[in-house]
N, C-alpha and C positions, 0 to 999 in steps of 0.2 A: 855979580857976585852971590844978586839973590836968587837969579837962575840955578845956579851950584849948593845954594842952601838950599834952596827946594828939591832940586834932585836925591839929598842929602835925606831930607826930611822923607822923601818918598820913598828910600832904600830902607829908614828906620823903619815907615809904617808896615812895610811889604814883609821886612826881615821878622818882624814882630806879628804879621798876620801869617807868614809862615808857619813862625814857632809855635804860632798859637795852636795852627791847625797839624802841624808833625806832635804836636806834646796830647793834643785830643786825636788825634788817630792812634798814636804810640797807647794810651789808656784803651780804647775802642779795640783796641787788636789786641791788647792782653786780655781785656774783658772777656773778647772773645772767645781766648785761648783758654781762659781759665773755665770757661762754659763745657769746651770744645774736651778739653781732658776730662772734666768732671762726667762729663756724658759718658767718654772714654772707659773711663772706670766704671761706671754703671752696667755698660755693654759688656766689658771683662769680667762683672760682678755675674750678671746675666749669664752670660757666655759658661763661668764656671757652672753654676749654681744646676744651669740646661745638663752640662758634662756630667754630673754627678748625679741629678737625674739619671738620666741615661744611662749609666755605670750600673745602677741600682737596682732601675728598669733591666738593665740586661745580667744583672746576677738573678733579679727573679725572673725574668723568661729562661736560663739555663737550667735555674733550679724544679721552674716549672715543668720545663721539660726532660727532666730526670726524672721528677715526679712521674710523668706521664709514660715513659721508659720503664719505669719499676714499675709502673700499672699493666703496661703493652705482658712485660716479662710476668709479669703476677697471672696475666687472663692468658699469657698461650700457656705458661704451668696449669692453669685452672681446665682450658681446654683439653689439654691432652690428658691429664688426672680423669677428668669425666669422658673421655673418648675410650679410656681403659675399661673404666666403667662401664660403659654402654657397650664394649667389647666383650665383657667378661657377661653383663646381663644378657646379651645376647645368646652365649656359649653355653649359660643356664638356664635362657628358654631354648633354646635349641636340645639339650639332654631332657628337659621338661617335656616337648614334644615326644622326641623319640620314647622315653620314658613312656609317656599315654600310648604313645602308639604301640608298643609294647605289649602296655596291659591291655588298648582295645582288641590286639590280637590273639593277645590269651584270653581273654572274654570274648570273642568271637569264637578258638578254639572250643573253649569249653565249652560255649553255648552250640555250638555245631557239634560237639560229643554228646554233652547231654541230648538236645534234641533228636542224633541219632540211635539216642539208648532209649527214648522214650519211643521209638518209631519201630513199629514191629517185621523187623529182620523179611518175615517169611511174604510181605505183600509185595515184595519185588523178584520173588522165585519164580523156576521155573516148573511147574507141574506137569501135566498131562506126559506118563510116563518117563518122566525124567526128575522129579523131586517128590517125597511121600510127607503129606500130611499126619500123624498118626490121629489115631480116635480119641486122643484129648485135646486135641487142639480146635479151638473155639476163636474167636472177634472177642477181645477183652470189655468191646458196648457194642449194641447193635441199636438201631433206630428203625421204625416202623416206615415203609414207606406209605405216603398218605394212600388211601382208595382210589381217587381221581387218578394213578398214575397206576393203578392195577388193572390187568384183565378183567373184565366183568366175570365172575363163577368162579376164578381162582383165591387160592385161600391166603393169607397175611402173607407179606411177601417183608424181607428185612435186610440192611443194607448198611457197612458201615458208617458211622456216624461223621466222624473227619471226610468224608469223599461223598456223601447224602449234597451237600449243596452244589457240588460238581454236576452228577446227576441233575438235580430239579433244577439246575439253570438249564439244560442241555436240551431236557424236556421241556422246559418253556418255551425256549425259543425254538423248539421244532415245532409248538402247535405257533407262534407267534407267525413261523413261515407256514400253517396250513398243511400241517403233518400231525397225525394221533396218534402217538406212542405208546404202549403200553405193554409194563412188566408182565410175564407170564412166569418169571421166575426169578431168585435172585440166590440169599444166602441158606446154604443146605451145609446141614450137620453132616457128618463122616456117618453117623445111621444111619439119616434121610438119604444119604447115594447110596449104600449097601442096598435098602429097600427099593430103591430107584434102579437100579443097575439088575437086580433083582429078576424086577418085571420086566424089564426089558429082552434079559435074557432068556426068558420064559414066551416072550414072546417071538423074540427075532430069533434067539440061538446065538451062538457067536459072531453073529454080524454086531449085535448090540455094541462088540467095540471097535464098531469103524466109526460109533457115533456118541457113546458114552464111556463115561471115565469110570474105572474103578477108585471105590470108595479110597479117600485119600492122596488121589491124583487130581479130583475135580478143580477147579480155581473156584468155584462157587464153597469150597468151606471156608475161602479166604473170606468173603463177606464184601466182595466189590466185581463183581462177576455178577453178569444181566442177561438173561433172554428177553428177546425185546421182538414186540410184532407191531404192525401197526393197526390200528383199529378199524380204520377206514377201510381197508380193503380184505382184511381180514387173511390175508395171505400168513403163511406160516411157516418152519422148515425152509427148502431152497427155493420156495415161491418166492420169499419177502427179495429175497435180493431183485427181484423184477420190477419192485415198489418203486416210486419217487422218495418213500420216506428211508428207504435205504440207498438212496442217491446220496440223499439230505447226509445222512452219518456216514458216508465216506468220505462226505467235502468236510463234516461238520466236528464230527468226532473228539477229533486230537485236540478240536480249539478245548475241549471240556477236560482233555487229560485220559480219555476212552478209545483202547486201540482193537481191530476188531482180530481175536486169537488164531481163529483157524481160516485163515485165505483158502483158494483154491490151490488143491495140488500140494497141502500141507506136509508134513509126517507125519503127524498126530493120529487125526480124526478127520472124518467128509470136510467139505466144505459147510459151514456153518455160520450164515452170515446175520444168524439173528442172535451170535455169541459175542458178547462185548465184556472188554475188561478195566478198570481203571486203573493207572499209573501213574497219575499225575501228568500236570501240561506240558512240562521242558519232555521229560519222556518222549509223549504222544505225538509232540509235533516234531523231534526231533526225528524220528522212524519217520513221520508223514512227509520230513525236507528230505531225507534219504535213502523213501523210496523203501524202507525195511521193515521186515515186522519183528514183532517182537522176538518168539521163538528163532531166529537169524541170528540174532544177538547175540554177541557173550555174554555171559553173566558175569563176569567181573566189571565189565564197562556197564550192563544194567545197576550192577549194585552202587555204583557213582552217582545214581538219579534219585537215591532213599534219601536224601535229605533235603530234593525238593519236592516229592511226594505230592504235599498240600497246598504248594504253592501255589 
């Protein structure tokens, strides 16, 4: 009986302990559940806040993107307008440049016409029994050739001022190359040519017509023709053609604008190696390059060189 009682007491105690444990466990799990529920609610609240914040950010992003798109559209529109303005500006510049070109061309034309108007057309005309200079013709100005370049014993000689620098350069270059060229005759007026021709006619008769021009047909009346000799050898007339100085002139005179008016076998006068005429560097150089003489060229072509006469 005691044994039975002990078993009952044991069971009672065991059940009491089990109940206590069960009650305690239930309480702990309940508390734990409460904590989990609170934590879950907090997480849900945080998630909701994050979702709301994400929505706000998304709306802000969309608004920003829309603003960027609007700005890009405005920028594109501004660029297109700027391109139109630049295109119009370029067109205006082109028109201005065309206008400036027209003005320059017009100014050049006016300048050319003015230059031609101030250049004596007689200076490139053919004379020598072809064209006639009347007794009143005389260059507007003449400059005296320094005595160092004039043949000793000759009277004062004069030359066209605009052409003198070319003659002076030629004489100086010839001197540097060892040739002492001197002028024996330059400008001669209509009356002076009358006197000279009369002297030659008295001395040579009609034979004077082969080497002396009648008044009004002499290139000397232009003030751009010279008769030249070599002081070193003293050679004159046709003997001048046998000098080194003459060879130098044949090879170099065109560089200074001078041409030999009456070469061998010309149709006007005897061969005159001493007689040289200024026609401008461009015409003289072109004649030399083409192996032509002044009187072989058509007068209309010669006239085109008048604008370059003193270049």
